C-alpha positions as CSV (number, residue, x, y, z in Angstrom):
1,M,6.2,256.9,40.8
2,P,4.4,256.0,44.2
3,A,2.8,252.8,42.9
4,K,5.7,251.3,42.1
5,A,7.4,251.6,46.1
6,K,4.5,249.1,46.9
7,H,6.7,246.4,45.6
8,R,9.9,247.8,46.4
9,R,11.4,245.3,49.4
10,P,11.8,247.2,52.9
11,K,15.3,249.0,52.7
12,Q,17.7,247.8,56.0
13,H,19.5,249.9,57.6
14,P,22.9,249.7,57.0
15,I,23.8,249.1,60.6
16,A,22.0,246.1,60.7
17,R,23.1,244.8,57.3
18,R,26.7,245.2,59.1
19,L,25.7,243.1,62.0
20,A,24.0,240.4,60.2
21,F,27.1,240.1,58.0
22,A,29.8,240.1,61.0
23,G,27.7,237.4,62.3
24,T,27.3,235.5,59.4
25,G,30.8,235.8,58.5
26,G,32.0,235.9,62.2
27,A,29.6,232.2,62.4
28,A,31.6,231.1,59.4
29,L,35.0,232.4,60.6
30,A,34.6,230.3,63.7
31,L,34.6,227.0,61.8
32,P,38.3,227.9,60.0
33,L,39.4,228.4,63.5
34,I,38.8,225.8,65.2
35,S,39.7,223.4,62.2
36,A,43.6,225.2,62.1
37,T,43.3,224.5,66.3
38,T,42.8,220.7,65.8
39,A,45.1,220.8,62.8
40,G,47.9,222.3,64.8
41,A,46.8,219.4,67.9
42,A,47.4,216.8,65.0
43,V,50.9,218.5,63.4
44,T,52.3,219.0,66.9
45,Q,51.6,215.3,67.9
46,P,53.6,213.7,64.6
47,A,56.4,216.5,65.3
48,T,57.1,214.3,69.0
49,V,56.7,211.3,67.3
50,A,59.6,212.3,64.8
51,S,61.9,213.5,67.1
52,V,61.4,210.4,69.0
53,T,62.2,208.1,66.3
54,T,65.3,210.3,65.4
55,L,66.9,210.3,69.2
56,A,66.3,205.8,68.5
57,P,69.2,205.4,66.2
58,A,71.5,207.0,68.4
59,A,70.3,204.5,71.7
60,A,69.9,201.4,69.2
61,P,74.2,200.2,69.3
62,A,73.9,200.0,73.6
63,V,70.6,198.1,73.1
64,E,72.7,195.6,70.4
65,K,75.6,195.1,72.8
66,A,73.4,194.2,75.9
67,A,72.1,191.9,73.7
68,V,74.5,189.5,73.3
69,P,73.3,186.3,74.0
70,L,74.6,184.5,77.0
71,T,73.7,181.2,76.5
72,Y,75.5,178.8,73.5
73,S,73.7,175.6,71.9
74,V,76.5,172.8,71.5
75,I,76.6,171.7,67.3
76,G,78.8,168.8,66.5
77,G,82.5,169.3,66.4
78,D,82.4,171.2,69.5
79,T,85.1,171.6,72.6
80,L,84.3,173.6,75.9
81,S,88.4,175.4,74.6
82,K,86.7,175.9,71.3
83,I,83.7,177.7,72.4
84,A,85.4,179.9,74.9
85,V,87.8,180.6,72.5
86,Q,85.1,182.0,69.8
87,H,82.6,183.7,72.5
88,S,85.9,184.9,74.8
89,V,84.8,183.1,77.9
90,N,86.4,184.7,80.6
91,G,88.9,181.8,82.2
92,G,88.6,179.8,79.0
93,W,87.5,176.8,78.9
94,Q,88.2,176.1,82.5
95,A,85.9,178.6,83.7
96,L,83.4,177.3,81.3
97,Y,83.3,174.4,82.6
98,D,83.0,175.4,86.4
99,A,80.1,177.2,85.5
100,N,78.4,174.3,83.6
101,K,79.6,171.2,85.7
102,S,76.1,170.2,86.5
103,T,74.9,170.3,82.7
104,I,78.2,168.8,81.2
105,G,79.5,166.3,83.9
106,G,82.3,164.6,85.2
107,N,84.2,165.0,82.1
108,P,84.8,167.8,80.4
109,S,86.0,166.6,77.1
110,L,82.4,164.9,76.5
111,I,79.8,167.5,75.6
112,Q,76.6,166.8,73.6
113,P,75.1,168.2,70.8
114,G,72.4,170.5,71.7
115,L,73.8,171.1,75.1
116,K,72.6,174.3,76.6
117,L,75.9,176.3,78.2
118,T,76.2,179.3,80.3
119,L,78.6,181.4,78.7
120,G,79.0,183.8,81.9
121,T,80.7,187.1,81.4
122,A,81.1,186.3,77.6
123,A,80.1,189.8,76.9
124,K,82.0,191.7,79.1
125,A,84.9,189.4,78.1
126,A,84.6,190.6,74.7
127,A,84.3,194.0,75.4
128,A,87.5,194.3,77.4
129,R,89.1,192.6,74.4
130,A,88.1,195.0,72.0
131,K,89.0,197.9,74.2
132,T,92.3,196.1,74.3
133,I,92.8,196.1,71.2
134,S,91.6,199.3,70.2
135,A,93.9,200.8,72.9
136,E,97.3,198.8,71.4
137,P,99.2,201.0,69.3
138,A,99.5,200.6,65.6
139,A,102.2,198.4,64.6
140,P,105.5,200.5,63.1
141,T,106.2,200.4,59.0
142,Y,109.6,199.9,58.1
143,A,111.1,201.2,54.2
144,N,112.6,198.6,52.2
145,N,115.7,199.6,52.3
146,L,118.9,200.0,54.0
147,D,117.1,202.1,56.9
148,G,114.3,200.5,57.3
149,W,116.0,197.2,57.5
150,I,118.6,198.5,60.3
151,R,115.7,199.9,62.1
152,E,113.1,197.0,61.9
153,S,116.4,195.0,63.3
154,L,117.0,197.1,66.2
155,D,113.1,197.2,67.2
156,V,113.9,193.0,67.1
157,M,117.7,193.5,69.1
158,A,115.7,195.3,71.7
159,K,112.9,192.6,72.3
160,H,115.6,190.0,73.0
161,G,117.9,192.1,74.7
162,I,120.5,192.1,71.8
163,P,122.9,195.1,72.0
164,G,123.7,197.6,69.1
165,S,123.3,201.1,67.7
166,Y,122.3,202.6,64.5
167,N,125.3,203.7,63.6
168,G,127.5,200.6,64.8
169,I,125.1,198.5,62.5
170,H,125.4,201.0,59.3
171,R,129.3,201.4,59.8
172,N,129.6,197.7,59.3
173,V,127.3,196.5,56.5
174,M,128.5,199.2,54.6
175,R,132.1,197.9,55.1
176,E,131.1,194.5,54.7
177,S,129.0,194.5,51.7
178,S,127.9,198.3,50.5
179,G,124.4,197.8,51.9
180,N,123.3,194.8,49.3
181,P,121.6,192.0,50.8
182,M,122.1,189.7,48.0
183,A,126.1,190.1,48.6
184,I,128.3,186.8,48.6
185,N,131.9,186.4,49.2
186,N,133.3,183.4,47.0
187,W,136.6,183.9,47.3
188,D,138.2,183.9,51.0
189,S,138.7,180.9,53.4
190,N,134.8,180.4,53.8
191,A,134.5,180.3,50.6
192,A,136.8,177.5,49.8
193,A,135.7,175.8,53.0
194,G,132.3,175.5,51.2
195,I,130.3,178.2,53.6
196,P,130.8,181.5,52.3
197,S,129.6,184.7,53.6
198,K,126.7,186.3,52.9
199,G,124.0,188.8,52.8
200,L,124.5,193.0,54.7
201,L,127.0,191.9,57.5
202,Q,128.6,188.3,55.7
203,V,127.5,186.0,57.8
204,I,128.5,182.5,57.6
205,D,125.3,180.0,57.2
206,P,126.8,178.0,60.5
207,T,126.9,180.9,62.6
208,F,123.5,182.2,60.8
209,R,122.1,179.6,61.9
210,A,123.4,179.3,65.7
211,Y,122.8,182.9,66.4
212,H,119.5,183.2,64.2
213,V,116.4,185.6,66.3
214,P,113.4,184.0,66.7
215,G,110.6,186.3,64.6
216,T,112.9,186.9,61.5
217,P,113.3,184.4,58.4
218,M,115.4,181.4,58.6
219,D,116.8,183.1,55.8
220,S,120.8,184.5,55.4
221,Y,119.7,186.9,52.8
222,D,116.7,187.9,54.4
223,P,118.0,191.5,55.6
224,V,116.5,192.2,58.5
225,A,117.2,188.4,59.4
226,N,120.7,188.6,58.6
227,I,121.5,191.7,60.6
228,T,120.1,190.6,63.4
229,A,121.8,187.6,63.6
230,A,124.9,189.3,63.1
231,C,124.6,191.6,65.7
232,N,123.1,188.5,68.1
233,Y,126.7,186.9,67.2
234,A,128.8,190.5,67.9
235,A,126.9,190.9,71.2
236,A,128.3,187.2,72.7
237,R,131.9,187.6,71.2
238,Y,132.6,191.1,71.3
239,G,130.0,193.2,73.6
240,S,128.2,194.9,70.7
241,I,128.5,195.5,66.9
242,D,129.6,198.5,68.0
243,N,133.0,197.3,69.0
244,V,133.6,195.4,65.6
245,N,135.7,197.8,63.6
246,G,137.2,195.4,60.8
247,A,136.5,191.5,60.1
248,Y,134.7,189.7,62.5
């Protein structure tokens, strides 16, 4: 009815309504876009910090190595020699004294607790020593049997210039004791004289002591010590254990 039309709101044009909505929506959407940009910047910055933090531990060892102190405070009971050894001072206590002579005075044996000493190249010496130790080959291991005893004896013999071969030692061991390191002869003339032949190569105690090789036990029943002493004796008397083919 025409009378009711007076109370109706003016009808907006569809295009105008779309533009108004879009404008409002555009403004509403603008804020989230700005916030996202800001948030994106905030996320980017911590990511950079995190990457730096990740790299820090890798650089830490170098810093720790460089931080080795180059000075030392003397405590009771210290000597220059002791300090030089403990801190790997290049040149020993003499170099330590030379570097601190004005502080110590004329007597290197007299150092007072609390005295500050310069260690000089201690850090470099320690690093050099560590490098040398790491470069050294691992010590050989030997089986606890006849094969291992002979091989260990041969290594000791090589260090002392004692001739002999694996086959020469093995041949004589099997003839003398059948490979028993506790073998003892209680019936021959040596036994009658109170000095029985003992061990793998049946050596009497006086001969063992006379030809014992440093670095092996002073025990004629010890297999390595017995072989090495016997080979040392055989080298002196026959030129080499390889030249022994019977009682010797």
